[in-house]
N, C-alpha and C positions, 0 to 999 in steps of 0.2 A: 618813744620819740627817739629820733636819730639826729646824730650831729655830723656836719661836715668836717673837713681837716681842719677848718678855722674854729672849730668849736660852736659854730652856729646851728641853731635848730631851724629844720626846714618844716616844721609844723608836725601836726600827727599824720602818720601814715595809715591808711586803711587797705586792709587786704581781705579777699575773700577766702575763706576757707570751706571746703566741702568735706562732710564728714560721711562715711560711709560704714554700714553696719558691717561687721565681719561675718562672712558666711561660713558653716561648717564645712569642711573638706568633703568632695565627692569621691567615694571609694568604689571601685567597680572589680569584680572577679570576672577577667575575660575568658581564662581557662580553668577549669573543663566549661565548656559551652554549656552544657545541659544542668539542670537543677539538681540530678540526682545521678549517681555512677554507683557500680559496684567494683569491689577490688577486695583481693586478696588479703590477708592480715600484715603480709609484708611487702605490699606494693609502695612503688615509688610514685607518688601523683606529681604530675605536672601541672603547677599553677601559674597563670598570668594574671597580674593586676596593675591596674593603674589609679593614681591619686592626682586630684585636681583642687587646687585651693588658692583663694584670691591674696592670702599673704604669706603663705609658706607653711609647710607642713613640719612637726616636730618630731612625730614617732609614727611608725606604721607597725601593726601587728597582725598576724595571722592568729585568730582566736577560735578556738573550737570547745565542742561539748561531746563527751563521750556518752551514749546510753548504752549499757551492756545489758544482753539478755537475762530476762528474770529465771530464777530457778522456780519450778510449779509450786513448791511449798513454802516460799518466801515473797515477801511484798518486793515489788520493783525496786531496784537499786538506784539511787540518786544520780543524777548526771555529773559527770567529773568534767571540770573545766580546766583549761589551759591556753597557753600563749606561747607564740614564737615570735621573736622581733624579726622584722624584715627591713630591707634596704629601702630607703625612701627615693621613690623614683624621680628623676629631674625631667619631666618632660614627656618621657616615652614610658610604655608599659615596661614592666620587669617580670622575670621569670623566676620561679622557685620550684625546686624537685623536694616534695615533702615525703619523707622517707617514713612510711607507718610502722615498719618494724622497730622503729625507737621508742613507741609509745610505750609507757610503763603505768600501769602493768601493761602486757602485750594485750592487743586486741583479739577476739575470738569472734568466730563464725556467729552471725546474727546481730553482732554489734551494729550501731549507727554512729557517724562522727557527722554532726551538725558543724559547719565551719564558715567563716566570713573575714573579710579584711576590715579591719580597723585603722582609722587615721586621725591624729591628733594634731591642731594646728598651733601656731604660735602665739594666739591671742592670751596675752597674760592680763588684759584689761576686763574684760567681759567674760572670757573663756576659761579654758580652750575649748574650742569647737571640735565635737567629735563626729565624724561621719563613718558609716558602716555600709558595707556593700550588700548584697543580697545574699542571704543564707543558703546554702548549699549542703547536699547530704551526701556521704559515702555510705553503702552498706555493705559490711565485710560477709563476702560469700566464700563456700568452699571451692575448691579446685575444680571440681566435678561441675557445679552450677556455674562458675566462670566459663569453662570449656563449651557448655551448653549454650551459654549467651553468646559467645564468640561464634560458633557454629551457626547460630539462628541469623545472627548478622550478616555472616558470610552469605548464608543461603538467600537472604532479602537482596544483597548487593549483586550476587549473580542473577538473580531474577531481574533486578533493574538492566544490567548489562545486556542480558538476553532480549528486552522489551526494546532497548537502544539499538541493539543489532538489528532486530527486524523492522523497525522504523526506518532505519537507515538503508537496508535492503529494498524497502517499498519505494523510497525515494529515488534510489539508483535505478531501479526498474522503471519508475516513471520517465525518469531523465533519457533514459536508453529508449524508450518508447517514443518519446518526443523527438529526439535526434533522427532516429530512423524513420519517421514520417516526414520530416523535411527532405 
């Protein structure tokens, strides 16, 4: 009940309150674009990520698991887990450069690193809500394997450029023929 400046009651006040459920944050890994990439053990991986939430984000982490190659005479090793705190985006995607050479113990050829972005919201009543991006994978390869991969990509791009050049040449020839016919 509310009172006016004279101390008089104006009667009961009714108001409508809409209660909305708090949804978990939506975390997205924008870069790298592909689900799987290869890298050298000391590469620096460019990541871009975004977070959306209805009531605000408290914490953002880059989470990862390292699966190391097994020795033939031993059982497969358990995955090693880790996390790196990231900046909380404010409406726009953010970039992060992940230096794989800082991994302890160091990565070795044949290791797999599965990684994702995880965001925790500010919900202290029923939460917190946790949102996770799609998981992506880095395969650690040798310099020779990476060189071969890059040469293969270069060859495919050269082929695409050659096809575009031939297509453009045909269009130019047809245009030239049409103009000369008039």
